[in-house]
C-alpha positions as CSV (number, residue, x, y, z in Angstrom):
1,M,23.2,-2.1,5.4
2,P,23.6,-4.3,2.4
3,D,21.6,-7.0,4.0
4,D,18.6,-4.9,4.6
5,Y,15.6,-5.1,2.4
6,V,14.2,-1.4,1.6
7,A,11.7,-0.8,-1.1
8,R,10.5,2.9,-2.0
9,F,7.5,4.3,-3.2
10,G,8.0,4.9,-7.2
11,W,6.3,4.3,-10.3
12,T,6.0,0.4,-11.0
13,R,5.3,-0.9,-14.4
14,R,1.2,-0.9,-13.9
15,D,1.5,2.9,-12.8
16,L,3.4,3.7,-16.0
17,L,1.0,1.8,-18.1
18,L,-1.8,3.7,-16.6
19,L,-0.4,7.4,-16.6
20,P,-1.1,7.6,-20.5
21,V,-4.6,6.5,-19.7
22,C,-5.3,9.1,-17.0
23,G,-3.7,11.5,-19.2
24,L,-6.3,10.6,-21.7
25,F,-9.0,10.7,-19.2
26,V,-7.9,14.5,-18.5
27,V,-8.0,15.4,-22.4
28,V,-11.3,13.8,-22.7
29,G,-13.0,15.3,-19.8
30,V,-11.7,18.6,-20.6
31,A,-13.2,18.2,-24.2
32,M,-16.4,16.8,-22.5
33,A,-16.5,19.9,-20.2
34,S,-15.9,22.2,-23.3
35,S,-18.7,20.9,-25.0
36,G,-21.4,21.5,-22.0
37,D,-20.9,18.2,-20.1
38,M,-20.4,19.5,-16.7
39,V,-20.7,15.9,-14.7
40,M,-18.6,13.7,-16.8
41,G,-16.3,16.1,-17.8
42,P,-15.3,17.3,-14.6
43,L,-15.4,13.8,-13.2
44,A,-13.0,12.4,-16.1
45,V,-10.6,15.3,-15.3
46,L,-10.6,14.6,-11.4
47,L,-10.4,10.9,-11.8
48,G,-7.3,11.1,-14.3
49,G,-5.7,14.1,-12.8
50,G,-6.0,12.9,-9.3
51,Y,-4.2,9.5,-10.1
52,L,-1.5,11.5,-12.0
53,A,-0.9,13.8,-9.2
54,L,-0.9,11.0,-6.8
55,S,1.3,8.9,-8.5
56,T,3.9,11.5,-9.4
57,T,3.7,12.7,-5.6
58,C,4.9,9.2,-4.6
59,A,7.4,8.5,-7.4
60,V,9.2,11.9,-6.6
61,S,9.1,11.5,-2.7
62,R,11.0,8.2,-2.9
63,R,10.0,7.7,0.8
64,I,10.4,4.1,2.3
65,A,7.2,2.1,1.6
66,L,8.9,-1.0,3.4
67,A,12.0,-1.9,5.2
68,V,13.2,-4.9,6.6
69,T,16.3,-4.3,9.0
70,E,17.8,-5.8,11.9
71,Q,15.7,-3.5,14.2
72,G,12.4,-4.7,12.6
73,M,10.2,-3.7,10.0
74,T,9.0,-0.2,8.9
75,F,6.0,0.4,6.9
76,G,5.9,3.9,5.1
77,A,2.9,6.1,4.7
78,V,1.7,6.4,1.1
79,P,2.3,10.3,0.1
80,P,0.7,12.6,0.6
81,W,0.1,11.2,4.0
82,P,2.5,12.5,6.5
83,A,5.5,10.5,7.4
84,S,4.5,10.6,10.7
85,R,2.0,7.7,9.7
86,T,5.3,5.4,9.3
87,A,5.1,2.6,11.5
88,H,7.9,0.7,12.9
89,V,7.5,-2.9,14.2
90,P,10.3,-4.3,16.4
91,W,10.9,-8.2,15.9
92,D,9.6,-8.7,19.3
93,D,6.3,-7.8,18.2
94,V,6.0,-9.7,15.0
95,E,4.5,-13.4,15.0
96,S,4.3,-13.7,11.2
97,V,4.5,-11.4,8.0
98,V,1.3,-12.1,5.6
99,V,0.9,-11.1,1.9
100,W,-2.7,-11.1,1.1
101,R,-5.1,-9.9,-2.0
102,Q,-8.0,-7.8,-1.9
103,S,-10.2,-8.2,-5.0
104,A,-12.4,-5.6,-6.7
105,G,-13.9,-6.8,-9.9
106,D,-11.5,-8.3,-12.6
107,T,-8.6,-6.6,-10.5
108,S,-6.9,-6.6,-7.0
109,T,-4.6,-5.3,-4.9
110,R,-1.9,-6.9,-2.8
111,Y,-1.2,-6.2,0.6
112,I,1.2,-6.8,3.3
113,G,0.8,-6.9,6.9
114,V,1.9,-8.4,10.2
115,L,0.3,-10.5,12.9
116,R,1.8,-9.1,16.1
117,R,1.9,-10.2,19.7
118,A,-1.1,-9.7,22.0
119,G,-0.9,-6.3,23.6
120,A,1.4,-4.8,21.2
121,P,1.0,-0.9,20.9
122,P,-1.3,0.1,18.0
123,L,1.0,1.1,14.9
124,P,0.8,4.7,13.5
125,G,-1.3,4.9,10.4
126,S,-3.2,1.7,11.1
127,M,-7.1,1.5,9.9
128,R,-8.4,1.8,13.5
129,S,-11.6,4.1,13.0
130,R,-14.7,1.9,13.0
131,T,-16.0,3.5,10.0
132,L,-13.1,2.7,8.1
133,M,-13.0,-0.9,9.5
134,K,-16.7,-1.1,8.4
135,V,-15.8,-0.1,4.8
136,G,-12.6,-2.5,5.0
137,W,-14.9,-5.3,6.1
138,A,-16.8,-4.7,3.2
139,L,-13.9,-5.4,0.9
140,V,-11.4,-7.5,2.6
141,P,-11.6,-11.5,2.2
142,A,-13.4,-13.3,4.9
143,D,-9.9,-15.0,5.7
144,V,-8.2,-11.9,6.6
145,S,-8.6,-11.4,10.3
146,E,-9.3,-8.0,12.0
147,P,-5.7,-7.6,13.4
148,L,-4.0,-8.5,10.1
149,M,-6.4,-5.8,8.4
150,V,-5.7,-3.2,10.7
151,D,-2.0,-3.7,10.4
152,S,-1.7,-4.1,6.6
153,R,-0.5,-1.6,4.0
154,P,-1.5,-2.0,0.4
155,V,1.5,-2.9,-2.4
156,A,0.6,0.4,-4.3
157,F,3.1,2.9,-6.1
158,W,5.8,0.4,-4.8
159,R,7.0,-3.1,-5.9
160,L,7.3,-5.8,-3.5
161,D,10.0,-8.3,-4.1
162,Q,9.1,-11.4,-2.4
163,E,12.5,-13.1,-2.7
164,R,14.4,-10.6,-1.1
165,L,11.6,-10.0,1.5
166,S,11.8,-13.5,2.6
167,A,15.7,-13.4,2.7
168,A,15.6,-10.4,5.0
169,L,13.2,-12.1,7.1
170,H,15.2,-15.2,7.4
171,R,18.3,-13.2,8.1
172,Y,16.7,-10.9,10.8
173,A,13.9,-12.7,12.2
174,P,14.3,-16.5,11.7
175,H,11.3,-17.2,14.0
176,V,9.0,-15.1,11.9
177,A,6.8,-16.8,9.5
178,V,6.0,-15.6,5.9
179,I,2.5,-16.6,4.9
180,D,1.6,-15.9,1.0
181,E,-2.1,-16.1,0.8
182,G,-2.4,-14.2,-2.5
């Protein structure tokens, strides 16, 4: 429907800026490996090539990253993760939508998550394993609660339009608060 907000995986401006850098990593890594550096050369190829492969997979897939519709919110899984990790949250389960940031040095990644009613069933693709949660707690800001961390998705390989998000939320779920923490 025209009033729905749908964001799809694809290249963002940041990704397009990183693509040549990653290509350079691959070229330099191959040159380093050719000259005998069997640690840093392959590592550079792996990092640059891995990002190129992941970003291309995301861009080509055009899968839904986030959808806000009359039925609720849908959080897609980053390709190459299977589409079975896509999570649909009906409006009755949503108390608020939170946009927050995870910092890592000089950069940060935005996340979008939902705070859901108590007793709502776990979402597919949520970070529920104890090991992943321990890693997450080492990186997540202190003001982000466990339920929010678990039911959040990175805004990576797609662009979040907060104006369209807010308009769709206001239209379909005026009872749902939008909290922007970053």
